[in-house]
N, C-alpha and C positions, 0 to 999 in steps of 0.2 A: 247307628246301632249302639252308640254310646258304650255303656258298661256291659252290653251283651257279650261282646268279644273283648278279650284282654290282650290279644296279640301273641298268645302262645302258639307255637307251630302246631301243637296237637289239635288246635281248633280248625286248622286249615288244610288238613290232609284227608282225602277220602270222601265217602258219601254220608258219613255220620259225624256229628259234633256234639259236644256237651257244652252248654252255656252256663252263665251264672244261674244259681238256683238248682244246679245239677239236673238240668233238663236236657233230655236226649232228643235231638232233632235228626231226621233223615231226609236226604235229598230225594224228592219225588221226580216223576217223569217230566213234570212241568218245570224242573230246575229250581223249584222253591223248596227250602228246608221246612218240613212239617213236624209238628210236635209228635213224639212217640210215647214218652213216659217221663215221670219224675224219678230220679235215681236215689234221692236222699231228701229228708225233710229239712236239712240245713239250707239256708239261703245262699251260702257261698258255693262255688264250684268245688265239689268234693272228688270229681273224677275227671280224667284227662282223655287220653287217646282211646279210640274204639277200633278194635281189630276184628275183621271178618274172617271166620273159619267155617267153611261149609255153610250150614244153615244157622250158625250161632254167631253172636256178637260177644266178644270179650272186652270188657270195659275196665281200663286200668285205673287204680286209685291215685289220688293226690294226697288228701288228708283223711283217708279211710283205711281200715285194715282188712280189706277184702277186695277180691277181684269179682266183678259182677259178670254173670253169664246170662245172656238173653237169647231164648230159642226162637225158632221161626214162628211159633204160635203166640209170641209175646210174653211167655212165662219167664220169670227171672229167678235165678238162684245165685248163691255166693260161694266163693272159695276163700275161706278165712285164712288170714296170714298170722304169723307169730306176733302176738301183741307186744308193744313196747311203749314206754312212756316217752312221748316226744312233744316238742313245742313247734308251732308253725306246721307247715305241710310235711308229711312223712316222706313223700316222694316228689322229686322234681319233674320227672318225665318217665316215659317208657319207650321201648324200642323192640321191634320184632327182628329176630335173626333166624332165618330158616324156620324150623319147627319150635323155636323157643321165643317166649316173651320175657323180656328183662324189665324189671322195675328199678329205675334209677333213684337212689336214695337222696333225700335232702337232709332230714334230721333222723331218719330211720337208720339204724346202725348196720343194716345188711343190704347187699345187692341181692335181689330176689329173681330167680329164674323159674318160669313155669313151662312145662312141656305141653304144647297144644294137643299132642296125641294122647297123653295120659292124664293131664292136669296135675302131674306131680310137681311139687315145689322143692326147690333147693335154695339154701341161704349161703351167701358168701360174706363173711365179716369184713367190713370196710375200715381201713385205718381212719382214725379220728379226724385227721386233717382233710379228709375227702368227704366228710358229711358234717351236718350241724351248721351253726351260724357263728360268725365272728363277733367281736365285741360291739360292733355297730349293728348287729342283727341281720347282716347280709349272708346269704347262703355260701358255704365254703365250696361245695361242688358246683362247678360251672360248666366246663366243656366236656363233651364226649363224642366219640366217633368210632366206627368200625374199621379196623385195619387188619387185613387177612382174617384170621380166626380169632382176633383179639378185640375186645372192647377196651378202648383207651379212655381214661378219665383224667381230668385236670382239676386242680384246686386253685383258688385265687391266692392262697397263702403259702402254697408249697410248690417249689419248682419241679418236683418229681411228677412223673406220670404213672398212674396205676393201670396196669394191664391185666385183664382177666380173660383166660381162655374160655370161649363160649361153649365148648364141648366138655372139657374136663374140669372147668371152674378153678383151675390153678391160677394163682395171682402172683404178681411181682411188681415192684416199683422200680422205675428207671429214671435216671436223670439225663435229659437231653442236653447235649453240649458239654463242654469241659468246665465252663465257668459257672459257679453257683450264683443264680440270679436272686435278687432281693425278694421277689414275690413269685406268683404262679401265672396261670393262664386262664383267660375267661372263655375261650372258644377254641374248638378243634375241628378241623375238616381235612379230608384226604385230598390229594391232588388228583387230576383227571386220570393219570396212569395207575393210580392206586399203588404208587411206589414210595410215597412220602406223606408226611402229615404236616399241615400248617397249624401253627400255634399263635394265638393272639395274646399278647402280653397283658397282664392285669394292672401293671403299674406305670406303663409308658406308652409310647406311640409306635412300638415296634411289632413286627410279625416275624416268625421264625419258621424255617423249613427244616424238618427233621426226618431223616430216614432211619426208622427203627431197626432195620436189618444190618446196616453197616455203620450206624452211628453218626453219619454225616449231618452236620448242623450248621445252618447259616442264618444270620440275623439281618433283617432289613428294617431300617429305621426311617420313618417319615417325619421326624421331629423338625427337619429343616423346612418342611412344607408349611405353607400358611393354612392353618386349620382354625376357622372361626368356631365359636360355640354358641348355640342357641340356648336360651333360658327356658328349659322345659319344666321348670318347677321341681326338678329332681336332680340331686347330685350326691356323689359319695365324697365326703370331705377328704382332701389330701390325695385323691386319686385322679389320674388323667386317663379317662377312658372315652375317647372320641368315637370309637367304633362299637357297634352292637353285634355284628356278625360278619361272616365272609364266606365266599364260595370260590372254588377254582373254576375258571372258564378257559375256553380255547385261546382267548386273548391275554389271559393272566389272572391273577388273584384279585377279585373284586371285594372291596370292603365297604360295608354300609355304615352310615353315620348313626351314632347313638345320640349324641348332642352336638356332633360336628355339623358343619354347614354344607358338606359335600361328600360324594362318594370318591374313593380313590381306587385306581387300578394299578397294581404292580405288574407292569408289562412283561410278557414272556420274552419279547424281543430284546429290550435293553436293560431289564431288571431295574427300572426306575419307576417311581411313583408318578402317575398322571391323574389329573382330575377327570372323572367320568361324569358327564352330564346325563342324567336319566331322561329318557324320551317321554316319561309321564310327568304330570304335575306333582309337585312335592311341597305341600303346605308345611309351614314351620310351627304353627300353633294349632291346638285343638279347636274345634268349632264351638265347644262349650265346656263348662266345668265338669260336665258329666262324661266327657271323653278324655279323661286324664291320660297323659302320654309320658311315661317315664323314659321313653326313648322314641326316636322318630320313626323307627320301623325295623323290620327284621328280614334278612335275606336268607333264602334256603332253597334246597332242591326238593320239589314235591316228590315224596317217596313214602308210600304206605308201608312197605316191608323191605327190609334189608335181607338179601340172601347172602350166605357166607361167601359165595363166589363173587358177589358185588358186580352185577351185570351191567346192563345198559344205563346210560345217564338218564335221569329224570329231568323234567323241565325246571328252569330257573324261575323262582317266584319271589316277589317282594310284597310284604304286607305293610301298608302305610298306616301308622297309628293315629295321626291327627284326624284323618277322615275315614279310617277303618275301611280302606279299599285294598283289594288284592289284585296284583298284576302278574302276568306271565311274561317273561322277557326272553326274546330269542337268543340262541347261543352266540350269535355274533354281536349281541348287546346293542343292536341298532334299532329295534322296534319292540313293541309290546302289545299285549291284549289284556283288557280288564276282565277278570274272572268275577262274575256277579255272585254276591252272597245275599240271597234273597229270602226273606221271611214274610209270613203273613202277619201284619200288624195286629189283626184281630186275635190270632192264635197267641201271639206274644202277650197281649193284655189279658187274655182269658187265663193263661197259666202263670201269671205273675205270682211270686211267692208271698208278698205282703209281709206281715209280721211273722217272724220265725227266729229260731236260733241261727246265728251266722255260721258258727263252727264250734268245735269243742272249747276254744279259748276266747271266743267272742260270743256273748250270750244273747238271749232273746231281745229282739228289737226289729225295727224296720230301717234298713240302711238306704240312705238317699242315693238314687240313681236316676237314669233318664225316664224310668216309668214311675218311680216312687219319689215325687218331687215335694219340696216344702209347701208350695201353694196347694197341692192336692191334699197334703196332710192337714193343713190349716182349715181347709174347706171340707174335710172328712170325705174325700173322694179318692182315697188310695185304692188301687186295685189289689187283688190277692186276699190273703187271710186278714181279717180284721183283728184289731188288738184284743187279746184275751188276758185278763188279769190273772186268772187261775193258771194258765200256761206259763206266764211270765214268772210267777211265784214258784211254780214247780221246777222250772228250768234253773232259776237262780238258787233254789234250795240245794242244788247239787254242789254248789261251791261256797255257800254261806251257811253259817250255823244258825242264824236267826232271821226269819222272814216275816214275822207277824207284826213288825213295827214296835216291838217292846225291847229292842236291844239296849237302849240307854237305861231303862228301868232295871233290866236283869243285871246289867253291868254294875249299877249302883248297889243292888242288893248283894251281889257277890263280893264287892269291895267291903261293904259293911260286915259281911259274914267273916271275911278273912281278918279284918282289923279288930273285930270285937268278939272273936271266938273265945270261948272260955278255956 
């Protein structure tokens, strides 16, 4: 599937998904995802998770300033958000908590809550360290989870945790542990009993168990373990981040490799790290350059909606980036089932975007991927929209002062005017 799926968890939950090109697909009775509609004219994925509510679909934005609502007849309307000037994606993700939809900010300065019953919006201003990007262009907001009635957020640069009450929208920042750490945390998840939160360090190989109610904090470091690193063609200079994600299981805390060469299980029995060998095949390199893998995979629990009561456990799933395969793992971690992600190749080609604006900060063009290849471009066989000179000029005219090819001449005339003005 190449660039069709990028490994976001929001692509892998439920009966609907949004692919690159902002194309909405729904799983049919045949188990195949079929094309529903195009959500945006941009070629990049502008929307993330899809939430089902009665006969409506609520589609959460990533770099758009509106929530889309699709009714049972196929009609579509939008719920506009407060506009802000942002760079890169406005939102990192979204989550349902009972009757509320929360939009998790990336460069947007607010946490947004929408009530499914009334579609009323509320905004919670987020401290700067929990949104935006750092000096290397990496998002500050990384981990989040639901604990009791609070949404907890971490930042890669700040050791404090931001807690927001889902009902009253009151916020506070809390510092887990007594010692001030150098950095923050990349990933958060609750334990099976919902009594504590696991935090994955952003700057070393440690994980921490924190009880927000009594303040108990314990750190587990696997730096003594032998962790090899694969060259995935992606790294953050000066950072040691061998793990991409983690979940708590009945056997212990399972950590998935980002660029590390193995899974680790922090055993419940002896509180020591052990190598866990996955029962499924685990390739270490992508099959082609069109299947770029910034990490080896992501581990998560399949969960379409979080209730405030946080009920039954959902199944353990792992998405393998190099080969774009989805696995469901049994709770005892001993066996697995592959979850097919099936599309109609004819539908995919029919609805390719071709030449279009990528997003608000990447303008008109055709971005190379598994469907839009260099050989197809050279032989004039690209699928989707053909190149349109007028559309390209119109798009670039939004960000350039001169689009008629006479920029040099006009600059020369302006210089002469300023130098030789009477």
